[in-house]
KOLNUTI-190720 format. One line per field, with one value per residue: residue number from 0; x negated, y negated, z of N, C-alpha, C in turn; chain. Coordinates in steps of 0.001 Angstrom, whole numbers, plus 500000, padded with zeros to 6 digits. Example, Ala and Ser with C-alpha at 12.3 -4.5 7.8 and 13.67 -1.06 7.14 Angstrom:
KOLNUTI-190720
seq = (0/1)
n.east = (486810/487150)
n.north = (505690/502250)
n.up = (507800/507080)
ca.east = (487700/486330)
ca.north = (504500/501060)
ca.up = (507800/507140)
c.east = (486800/487100)
c.north = (503300/499970)
c.up = (507800/507870)
mol = (A/A)
end
This chain:
KOLNUTI-190720
seq = (0/1/2/3/4/5/6/7/8/9/10/11/12/13/14/15/16/17/18/19/20/21/22/23/24/25/26/27/28/29/30/31/32/33/34/35/36/37/38/39/40/41/42/43/44/45/46/47/48/49/50/51/52/53/54/55/56/57/58/59/60/61/62/63/64/65/66/67/68/69/70/71/72/73/74/75/76/77/78/79/80/81/82/83/84/85/86/87/88/89/90/91/92/93/94/95/96/97/98/99/100/101/102/103/104/105/106/107/108/109/110/111/112/113/114/115/116/117/118/119/120/121/122/123/124/125/126/127/128/129/130/131/132/133/134/135/136/137/138/139/140/141/142/143/144/145/146/147/148/149/150/151/152/153/154/155/156/157/158/159/160/161/162/163/164/165/166/167/168/169/170/171/172/173/174/175/176/177/178/179/180/181/182/183/184/185/186/187/188/189/190/191/192/193/194/195/196/197/198/199/200/201/202/203/204/205/206/207/208/209/210/211/212/213/214/215/216/217/218/219/220/221/222/223/224/225/226/227/228/229/230/231/232/233/234/235/236/237/238/239/240/241/242/243/244/245/246/247/248/249/250/251/252/253/254/255/256/257/258/259/260/261/262/263/264/265/266/267/268/269/270/271/272/273/274/275/276/277/278/279/280/281/282/283/284/285/286/287/288/289/290/291/292/293/294/295/296/297/298/299/300/301/302/303/304/305/306/307/308/309/310/311/312/313/314/315/316/317/318/319/320/321/322/323/324/325/326/327/328/329/330/331/332/333/334/335/336/337/338/339/340/341/342/343/344/345/346/347/348/349)
n.east = (524184/521359/518915/515642/512322/508984/505760/503372/500569/499724/501247/504565/507171/510571/513218/516616/518570/520381/522424/519378/519102/517442/518063/517237/514372/512388/508506/505758/503185/500158/497811/495157/494691/493194/490719/488329/487691/487179/488592/491301/493204/494111/496034/496527/498124/500550/501445/502263/504208/506112/506824/507508/509937/512122/513247/512247/514391/516553/515622/516101/518391/519785/518450/520135/522183/524648/525638/524560/526649/527654/525195/524962/522825/519795/515888/513000/509216/507640/505599/502274/499800/498924/499198/500211/501499/503174/505040/506528/508027/509853/511165/512560/514033/515471/516898/518569/520044/521159/523019/524150/525556/524702/523543/519745/516801/514171/510525/507750/504775/503641/504841/506423/505659/505548/508025/508277/508122/511223/513777/512984/514967/514187/513771/512037/509696/509760/508236/505492/501976/500510/497832/496958/496090/494835/493632/493587/493759/493244/494545/495342/498301/501091/504020/507936/510953/511249/513002/513453/512357/509241/505659/502721/499314/497126/494282/492516/490468/487512/485928/485477/488168/489436/489574/488852/485937/486178/486558/484000/482061/482110/481938/479324/477676/478447/480404/484487/486578/490170/488784/489044/490742/488703/486086/487451/487523/485305/483693/484967/483802/481199/478840/479630/477725/475300/474006/473115/475428/476011/478500/480437/481184/481518/480438/479226/480309/481705/484488/487153/489543/488753/487470/485536/484086/482198/479377/478555/479565/476773/475084/474815/474789/472178/470438/471157/469571/466869/466112/466436/465306/466074/466741/468695/472315/474678/477409/477067/476423/478451/480585/479301/479531/482229/482818/482005/483705/486420/485652/485680/488553/490061/488726/489333/491979/492809/492292/493230/495885/496139/494830/497473/498874/501018/502241/502687/501387/501133/500124/499362/499420/497460/494631/495920/496190/494205/492633/490990/491005/493621/493499/491319/492862/495299/493415/492402/494640/496348/494575/494589/496798/499053/501056/501599/501773/502897/503234/504146/501541/502687/504000/502432/500925/501639/504995/508153/510557/509283/510272/512941/513577/512801/514668/517088/516976/516960/519457/521549/520373/521963/520430/520214/519952/517417/516884/518350/515986/513522/510180/507105/505041/501481/499482/500754/500956/501245/504114/506513/509170/510601/510370/510479/513191/514351/515771/516496/517378/518318/515564/514517/514899/512361)
n.north = (497943/498001/495081/495331/493916/492681/491603/490901/491258/492275/493588/493213/494290/495747/497782/499324/500450/502508/504054/505284/506728/506365/503601/502809/501214/499171/497830/496134/495417/493144/494196/494541/492551/491417/492817/491782/490160/491272/491359/490225/487302/484953/482821/483952/486019/485363/483540/486088/487402/485463/485471/488536/489343/488213/490409/492927/492618/493236/495525/497717/497555/498055/500966/501691/502040/499953/496411/492847/492439/494333/494300/494462/493184/491378/492692/491306/491665/489467/488669/490323/488923/487472/483865/482332/484347/485644/483367/483459/485959/485525/483049/484113/485852/484734/483281/484456/486097/483710/482975/485421/485178/487490/488680/488210/489802/489386/491089/492550/493002/495034/497671/498018/499503/501896/502763/503537/506818/507057/506805/509971/510772/512434/511049/508985/510733/510833/509337/508409/508943/506276/505763/503350/502193/500517/498246/495546/495912/498435/500229/501561/502685/503353/504328/503892/503250/502537/500643/498948/499158/497551/497373/499476/499147/500626/500528/498301/497691/495430/494976/494723/496239/499405/499995/497567/498431/500324/499011/497315/498860/500277/498637/497932/500330/500776/500988/500622/498301/498938/500109/501738/503722/504624/505508/508021/509456/510004/510803/513935/517546/517101/516460/516192/515880/515075/512503/511333/508925/506489/507008/504814/503169/505394/506451/507713/505448/503987/501339/503720/503909/501902/500470/499413/499023/497127/497314/500715/499726/498179/499730/501551/499530/499114/501560/502234/500252/500559/502751/503169/505517/507674/509911/511600/513175/510471/511342/512840/510844/508545/510773/510875/508535/508386/510788/509710/507694/508894/510590/509376/508274/509988/511201/510131/509240/511778/512160/510298/511016/513190/512336/510316/512184/512888/514893/513832/512649/509683/509134/506289/503411/502112/503540/505848/507698/508703/511085/513459/512459/512724/515955/516023/515189/516944/519086/518748/518107/520498/522517/521271/521614/519145/517988/516777/513466/512071/509862/510061/510298/507875/506198/505102/503159/499641/498587/498302/500230/500513/498627/498140/500698/499756/497491/498304/500329/498821/497363/499049/499512/497608/495140/491956/489328/487037/483984/481336/480171/481304/481857/482167/483994/484456/485292/487280/489054/491960/493224/494044/495172/493545/489902/486518/486332/485056/486835/490157/493562/496157/497459/501004/503856/504253)
n.up = (497278/496892/495695/494590/495001/494115/494041/495256/493556/491355/489729/488345/490341/489945/491861/492201/494925/496445/499408/500055/497601/495001/492222/489489/487730/487579/485769/485312/484631/485225/484603/482344/481978/483568/484130/482375/484261/485917/488432/490350/489082/490415/489493/486953/487121/488433/486518/485177/486817/486303/483637/483587/485760/485242/482860/484078/485573/483827/483146/484711/485678/483373/482967/485162/483856/485240/486548/486783/488857/490277/492377/495786/497723/498449/498235/498906/498804/500734/501982/503144/500928/497161/497333/495139/493855/495392/495783/493476/493083/495935/495367/492322/494036/495812/494132/493148/494983/496336/493895/493563/495722/497835/500878/501348/501803/503545/503230/504595/502938/503232/505203/503395/502123/503691/504051/500650/499895/500362/499006/498387/499861/502309/505550/508059/510482/513347/516299/514124/512711/510469/507787/506379/503154/501137/498867/500058/502265/505044/507683/510334/511909/514652/514479/514636/514814/511343/510661/513102/515363/516563/515344/516102/515471/515324/515037/512624/509539/510239/508046/504757/503036/502289/499855/498601/498889/496770/494685/494355/494706/492389/490830/491256/490611/487611/487087/485207/485883/487476/490296/492181/490363/488688/490079/491103/488928/488287/490522/490112/489993/490773/492723/496034/498413/497519/498493/501320/502848/504337/507662/508529/511632/513007/515161/519104/520602/519499/518277/517716/516232/514840/511285/508603/506331/504963/504932/503818/501801/501014/501106/499422/497476/497920/497540/494796/493310/494761/493815/489962/488975/489977/488901/489872/488994/487818/488438/490899/492804/492935/493231/496196/497653/497616/499319/501563/502004/502382/504154/506352/506743/507078/509143/511052/510955/511721/514552/516065/515693/517300/519771/520231/521018/519003/515773/513046/510011/507693/504827/503101/500725/497695/497740/498827/496289/496001/494983/495551/498733/499273/499313/501282/503305/503404/504250/506463/508076/507864/509247/511672/513002/512273/510574/507277/505594/501773/499794/495894/493778/492069/493583/495614/494345/494181/493744/493283/494056/496558/497690/496910/498871/501516/501778/501817/503496/506252/505082/505946/509137/509991/509707/510263/507759/505735/506685/504076/503801/503145/503237/501090/503043/502975/504163/506055/509607/510510/512328/512189/509833/509025/507598/508321/510102/513054/515299/515733/515595/517798/519466/519623/521946/523865)
ca.east = (523349/519872/518134/514149/511491/507606/504727/502438/499556/499581/502749/505915/508208/511795/514425/517902/518873/521901/521803/518453/519263/517341/519295/517221/513749/510880/507321/505491/501871/499028/496331/494442/495081/492421/490363/487752/487196/486754/489333/492776/492926/495964/496874/496631/498672/501237/501896/502708/505298/506647/507090/508318/510471/513314/512879/512061/515339/517742/515689/516239/519886/520170/518126/521054/523902/524646/525223/524432/528376/527517/524224/525526/521409/518428/514813/511679/508127/507827/503888/500713/499694/498704/500731/501583/501976/504429/506429/507561/509412/510647/512375/513398/515183/516699/517426/519189/521188/522130/523237/525204/526137/525011/522292/518744/516193/511971/510240/506247/504247/502754/505799/507515/504521/505625/509162/507739/508598/512016/514014/513399/516240/513463/513973/510154/509780/509984/507619/504109/500740/500339/497393/497640/494966/494811/492861/493732/494324/492799/495146/496282/499832/502275/504810/509137/511896/510931/513741/514372/510926/507518/504447/501665/498210/496027/493167/492732/489019/487176/485743/486391/489112/488839/490418/488234/485090/485831/486067/482374/480750/482025/481153/477345/477442/478676/482759/485633/487863/490024/487061/489657/490640/487498/485549/488366/487271/484081/483112/485502/483205/479704/478001/479356/476999/474197/473374/474074/475494/476830/479690/480197/481624/482278/479409/479749/481051/482385/486230/487779/490381/488428/487696/483518/483054/481055/477418/478643/478968/475532/473715/475152/474332/470681/470318/471121/468666/465655/466601/466710/464872/466681/467234/469780/473609/475722/478075/477057/476864/479616/481019/478847/480023/484113/482869/482062/485270/487983/485978/485940/489583/490513/488512/490013/493599/493359/492406/494527/497055/495571/494901/498240/500162/501550/501980/502930/500624/501828/499164/500293/498752/496517/493593/496552/496391/492615/492097/490030/491149/494662/492629/491446/493744/496203/492572/492198/496195/496737/493638/494763/498370/499672/502353/501092/503202/501796/504340/504143/501335/503372/504829/500980/500779/502877/505712/509530/510847/509243/510400/514562/514147/512997/515949/518325/516666/517701/520920/522251/520979/522027/519516/520720/519751/516901/517686/518070/514573/512490/509148/506871/503440/500649/498853/501511/500618/502172/504461/508110/509208/511611/509723/511590/513718/513729/516576/515995/517515/517461/514410/514734/514416/511243)
ca.north = (497970/496219/495077/494899/492771/492880/490601/490778/490786/492054/494307/493277/496150/495561/498494/499910/501273/502593/505072/506384/506968/505272/504204/502380/501123/498419/497628/495397/494897/492801/494541/494147/490993/490704/493398/491222/489103/492303/491559/490110/486153/484427/481976/484840/487359/484511/483419/486961/487427/484935/485817/489650/489106/488594/490990/494245/492915/493614/496910/497669/497248/499027/501974/502182/501617/498756/494746/491849/492018/495205/493890/493866/492456/491527/492597/490565/490816/488093/488581/489403/488749/486512/483310/482467/485268/485802/482538/483796/486912/484816/482263/484444/486281/483736/482491/486256/486730/482886/482710/486603/485422/488411/488654/487906/490310/488909/492398/493285/493828/497206/498236/498766/500662/502828/503245/504443/507666/507334/507130/510945/511508/512783/510528/508865/511146/509486/508760/509344/507853/505921/504801/502163/502490/499411/497069/494655/496850/499528/500312/503254/502262/504090/503356/504321/503398/500946/499263/499167/498975/496402/498709/499265/498980/501692/499599/497952/497128/495145/494022/495364/497345/501368/499344/496421/499203/501193/498121/496897/500123/500640/497405/498536/502204/500850/501576/499947/497883/499075/500759/503141/505185/505157/506622/509515/510011/510156/512035/515687/517939/516647/517559/514934/516038/515149/511914/511435/507685/506172/507094/503462/503387/506945/507114/508146/504748/503289/502150/505267/503825/500643/500475/499144/499551/496806/498707/501582/499325/497653/501232/502409/499197/499015/503056/502117/499363/500994/504409/503579/506471/508667/511679/512158/512122/509128/511722/512505/509090/508324/511764/511401/507689/509044/511947/509045/507440/509638/511066/508179/508111/511575/511477/508865/510062/513125/511673/509049/511975/514050/511314/509746/513239/512608/516358/513380/511893/509160/508051/505609/502192/502693/504697/507151/507994/509422/512524/513868/511665/513755/516672/516315/514698/518448/520770/519217/518511/522225/522692/520753/521702/518167/517298/515463/513467/511331/509824/510639/509310/506124/505951/505065/501378/498700/498920/498012/501222/500987/497099/498192/501245/499375/496691/499566/501120/497059/496774/500104/499899/496526/493697/490205/488918/486345/482479/480889/478775/482028/481603/483004/484491/485314/485950/487520/490614/492930/493673/494374/495584/492621/488527/485644/486269/485514/487917/491290/495004/496676/498641/502391/504382/505217)
ca.up = (495709/496922/494288/495544/493540/494305/493527/495879/492927/489867/489774/488762/490727/490532/491470/492329/495981/497124/500315/499975/496518/493745/490610/488150/488456/485944/486525/484536/484949/484209/485117/481650/481639/485144/483911/481800/485490/487050/489662/490014/489191/490854/488588/485631/487799/488999/484978/484070/487231/485617/482482/483932/486180/484546/482123/484543/486621/483529/482890/485896/485560/482001/483401/485879/483777/486185/486395/488616/489877/491481/493123/497338/499149/497554/499656/498235/499561/501646/502666/502715/498993/496403/497665/493739/493320/496328/495491/492049/493664/496773/494721/492481/495198/496379/493600/492687/496404/496211/492511/493752/496879/498989/501838/501430/503011/502790/503481/504625/501707/504237/505708/501918/501416/504601/502984/499700/499872/501397/497614/498213/500527/503807/506606/508007/510985/514067/515578/513110/512189/509646/507374/505038/502517/499731/497862/500433/503548/506057/509676/511037/512755/515061/513964/515395/513436/510994/510694/514481/516420/516612/514521/516816/515560/516320/514263/511913/509124/510288/507301/503255/502771/501496/498310/498416/498856/495970/493776/494512/494395/490792/489839/491083/489450/486102/486512/485291/487366/488762/490984/492460/489687/487791/491389/491096/487451/488337/491778/489452/489248/491044/494489/497375/499484/497115/498761/502113/502516/506512/508220/509335/513105/513827/516503/519946/521341/518506/518288/517476/515312/513386/510483/508681/504636/504206/505474/502898/500171/500727/501175/497876/496795/498199/497229/493549/493262/494402/492885/488914/487824/490797/488593/491027/488156/488594/488913/492285/493754/492743/494056/497505/498381/497994/500404/502880/502449/502410/505225/507856/506659/507505/510745/512280/511621/512754/515896/516182/515445/518711/521009/520270/520558/517460/514537/511992/509562/506634/504274/501631/499663/496654/497567/498833/495558/495495/495026/496775/499777/499802/498866/502039/504387/502952/504518/507481/508667/508349/510004/513252/512568/511772/509552/505603/503903/501449/498463/494181/492794/491296/494290/496017/494242/494053/493289/493206/494879/498041/498517/497302/499597/502685/502115/501646/504921/506926/505352/506765/510388/509943/510098/510168/506837/506593/505806/502691/503655/503547/502515/500994/503910/502366/505594/507479/509991/510200/513618/511906/508342/508088/508257/507837/510685/514923/515517/515594/516233/519362/519704/519366/523232/523431)
c.east = (522532/518993/516538/513187/511028/506535/504186/500733/499875/500700/503545/506979/509610/513011/515477/517671/520020/522172/521083/518272/518648/517647/518604/515535/512560/509857/506610/503800/500244/497407/494913/493755/493358/490654/489096/486989/486289/487166/490199/492521/494164/496666/497657/498027/500495/502323/503109/504314/506524/507480/507502/509596/512280/513546/513225/513947/516834/517180/516102/517462/520546/519708/519289/522362/524719/524986/525020/525057/527932/526170/524886/524152/520180/517511/513654/510476/508349/505850/503308/500861/498821/499406/501554/502233/503725/505480/507198/508574/509833/511823/512935/514431/515849/517355/518686/520452/522064/523390/524682/526128/526459/523353/520590/517688/514501/512111/508386/506053/503505/504028/506911/506779/504740/506715/508972/508535/510379/513661/514347/514262/515991/513382/512256/510445/509592/509461/506490/503264/501167/498613/497461/495864/494701/493549/492821/493627/493143/493303/495434/497029/500320/503347/506843/509856/511390/512181/513996/513207/510274/506798/503089/500137/497190/494458/492466/490692/488396/485881/486314/487085/488675/488598/489136/486717/484516/485722/484362/482084/480843/481697/479842/476664/478141/480267/483151/486641/489098/488807/487958/489859/489256/486403/486283/488054/486130/483363/483905/484105/481800/479839/478236/478834/475744/473290/474239/473670/475985/478281/479921/481796/482177/480792/480154/481045/481150/484131/487016/488478/489950/487859/486420/483940/482198/479568/477539/478636/477611/474904/474399/474851/472067/469497/469848/469512/466650/465271/466975/466430/465265/466176/468361/471315/474558/477226/478308/477001/477790/480641/480507/479254/481565/484071/483093/483103/486435/487109/485674/487441/490180/490231/489364/492005/494146/492814/492754/496347/497368/496078/495773/499111/500839/501725/502629/502084/501328/500318/499656/499624/498340/495806/494412/496580/495202/492862/492213/490572/492718/494677/491778/491659/494283/495182/492319/493409/496280/495490/493646/496096/499386/500261/501972/500865/502382/502882/503306/502771/501284/503755/503354/500946/501832/503632/507439/510567/510692/509903/512158/514416/513612/514159/517215/518688/517386/518530/521630/521566/521281/521289/520117/519956/518447/516987/517231/516280/513003/511369/508103/505346/502477/499400/499898/501103/501435/502445/505735/508246/510113/510748/510883/512403/513161/514687/516589/516752/517561/516659/515127/514432/513617/511415)
c.north = (497286/496293/494676/494591/492655/492701/489841/490461/490825/493312/493496/494404/495232/496999/498530/501127/501498/503647/506009/506361/505946/505495/503730/501276/499807/498517/497067/495262/493693/492799/494537/493311/490322/491574/493010/490324/489610/492037/490290/488344/485614/484021/482903/485778/486337/484281/484803/487441/486888/485082/487141/489546/489752/489762/492421/494025/493732/495193/497536/498243/497768/500292/503363/502122/500741/497693/493945/491776/493474/495461/493697/492839/492262/491683/491762/490978/489207/487789/490189/489474/487998/485315/483091/483538/485993/484566/482874/484931/486111/484060/483257/485502/486105/482753/483444/485954/485043/482786/483929/486334/487068/488155/488938/489329/490098/490034/492025/494043/495317/497804/498572/499981/501752/503706/503696/505580/507928/507339/509126/512125/511674/511835/510452/509945/509639/510089/509591/508175/507690/505409/504573/502156/501847/498746/495728/495114/498155/499810/501902/502267/503411/503738/504596/504401/502395/500553/498093/498231/498062/497862/498225/499228/499370/500794/499654/497786/496028/493854/494318/496598/498650/500552/498535/497254/500000/500319/497564/497485/500303/499636/497529/499156/501222/500627/500734/498999/498597/500144/501769/504416/505648/506348/507386/510249/510507/510791/513449/515862/518115/516980/515961/515240/516000/513679/511624/510106/507573/506386/505944/503723/504292/507698/507378/506248/503967/503236/502521/505174/502547/501424/499597/499532/498627/497572/499447/500719/498787/498737/501868/501151/498733/500626/503134/500984/500072/502605/504233/504733/507557/509997/512258/511060/511084/509841/512167/511393/508967/509445/511612/510206/507482/509322/510564/508294/508069/510859/510440/508297/509145/511677/510754/509624/510788/512899/510609/509774/512751/513653/510970/511054/513249/513564/515768/512442/510843/508669/507185/504299/503139/503207/506017/507818/508745/510889/513595/513228/512785/515316/517019/516415/515981/519075/520591/518825/519365/522880/522440/520710/520317/518293/516133/514738/512357/510924/510224/510011/507725/505931/505003/503225/500846/498923/498764/498674/501096/499833/497347/499325/500787/498061/497526/500202/499188/497355/498030/500476/498455/495334/492330/490058/487744/485314/482149/480092/479981/482257/482452/483196/485455/486105/486868/488924/491201/493916/494294/494474/494529/491002/487653/485260/486019/486262/489612/492589/495527/497656/500082/503250/504747/506754)
c.up = (496495/495780/494985/494337/494650/493544/494379/495293/492306/489251/490237/488908/490778/490749/492098/493850/496664/497997/500258/498676/495610/492150/489434/488524/486837/486639/485053/484961/484171/484339/483996/481552/483193/484812/483149/483176/486634/488575/489267/490582/489717/490125/487501/486282/488397/487427/484388/484998/486620/484121/482402/484375/486264/483777/482508/485715/485481/483162/483162/486025/484793/483011/484216/485525/484475/485603/487112/489567/490701/492411/494534/498258/497795/498250/498308/499054/499432/501887/502866/501266/498957/496415/495962/493297/493921/495736/494460/492643/494796/496393/494058/493497/495482/495497/492761/493693/496297/495271/492727/494693/497797/499729/501289/502325/502610/503957/503707/503936/502460/504593/504386/501365/502282/504476/501176/499026/499723/500102/497838/498760/502239/504619/507179/509302/512416/515973/514773/513640/511486/509077/506450/504246/501059/499776/499391/502069/504209/507183/509429/512365/513584/514733/514132/514227/513155/510329/511779/515425/515546/516009/515567/515518/515928/516361/513037/510997/510127/509313/505805/503918/501910/500099/497946/497711/497250/494408/493586/494804/492701/490627/489807/490364/488105/485890/486185/486356/486476/489667/491127/491746/489022/488673/491325/490098/487892/489166/490897/488984/489871/492097/495514/498141/498855/497895/500381/503002/503968/506509/509023/510583/513585/515016/517710/521001/520212/519071/517452/516221/514446/512513/509789/506813/503959/503984/504237/501700/499643/500658/499876/496977/496711/497375/495388/492449/493568/494007/491210/488460/488352/489988/488937/489791/489323/489139/490880/493293/493531/493633/496082/498040/498703/498779/501633/503019/502998/503475/506526/507737/507362/508642/511563/512480/511940/513941/516094/516121/517668/519480/521466/520532/519801/515864/513463/511436/508369/506367/502734/501058/498549/496324/498308/497981/494732/495169/495837/498301/500181/499989/500698/504049/504378/503714/506378/508785/509364/509270/511960/513446/512465/510741/508675/505617/503571/499704/496963/494417/492743/492496/495627/495993/493709/493609/493561/494504/496474/498927/498581/498345/501328/503379/501976/502917/506209/506561/506042/508153/510512/510605/509552/508606/507350/505710/504936/503280/503930/502686/502152/502119/503643/503424/506520/507886/510076/511650/513626/510378/507958/508361/507805/509039/512556/515201/514891/516193/517729/519125/519945/521353/523175/524052)
mol = (A/A/A/A/A/A/A/A/A/A/A/A/A/A/A/A/A/A/A/A/A/A/A/A/A/A/A/A/A/A/A/A/A/A/A/A/A/A/A/A/A/A/A/A/A/A/A/A/A/A/A/A/A/A/A/A/A/A/A/A/A/A/A/A/A/A/A/A/A/A/A/A/A/A/A/A/A/A/A/A/A/A/A/A/A/A/A/A/A/A/A/A/A/A/A/A/A/A/A/A/A/A/A/A/A/A/A/A/A/A/A/A/A/A/A/A/A/A/A/A/A/A/A/A/A/A/A/A/A/A/A/A/A/A/A/A/A/A/A/A/A/A/A/A/A/A/A/A/A/A/A/A/A/A/A/A/A/A/A/A/A/A/A/A/A/A/A/A/A/A/A/A/A/A/A/A/A/A/A/A/A/A/A/A/A/A/A/A/A/A/A/A/A/A/A/A/A/A/A/A/A/A/A/A/A/A/A/A/A/A/A/A/A/A/A/A/A/A/A/A/A/A/A/A/A/A/A/A/A/A/A/A/A/A/A/A/A/A/A/A/A/A/A/A/A/A/A/A/A/A/A/A/A/A/A/A/A/A/A/A/A/A/A/A/A/A/A/A/A/A/A/A/A/A/A/A/A/A/A/A/A/A/A/A/A/A/A/A/A/A/A/A/A/A/A/A/A/A/A/A/A/A/A/A/A/A/A/A/A/A/A/A/A/A/A/A/A/A/A/A/A/A/A/A/A/A/A/A/A/A/A/A/A/A/A/A/A/A/A/A/A/A/A/A/A/A/A/A/A/A)
end
């Protein structure tokens, strides 16, 4: 049984997974403490993790009807994320692994998102195109065997991530933090074609899989400043902005599938919970003959289940444990699912 620990941002997530089956989980969030500042404050997040980590482990074990002696391995998000927050999770994971005499697996946070719904019992297609959309990351990836193979980057964002753009535009439009859910709610029932906001990097000569949302954010801010009494309903402005983001995300993801000859698309990360993104992706994938996979909304945001599921996948694949001196890696680049090891599994045949 794998104990998974996630503390990369403002959620303290803990879960227990064995052979792809979720046995128990617990989640604590400090989001309300950050809302007054309009964004996550790293020191507040770290202190909340310190207070929540042990109670969350106990709660997850209690929900599974198990004890610490049943834990056979520990998996933890080692990066990327807020440095102070990561240090709490990595320190706790090392303490549990050492005290229990079990192997430790440091994993990449974004690879955890890719594993978010493995506990549903269905293996990931191999290969697949993955679109990661979160507060800090927007990437198009080509993924094979998640436990064994390198992860290929087709394209990444060159400035603001999609989730970051949602938060910043929400602030401009007077919506509460976090911006993603507020924009999603504010757009319901309104006209997404009311305003023609730009679709960045979608020109004929632009990089096909690269994203940029800073200019879109600026365009919305400039429109709001220059049209204070336009008469356009605020819901239409929100819906038009949201449509610009999801239009770009889905169009580039579908193009990547077609260009790479891959018929499976996985969309993960916090923004994957957005209702319009899920709706448009489903429609466009159906039209293109592409199989779409999106985790349940509760699995899109940060949680311990995704880390335990990834750790379980690595254990079953025979991956070597991470060393006892595993360190937090706040800026870790996504190349493989596991962090902190020099040896790797033999990649699957192409």
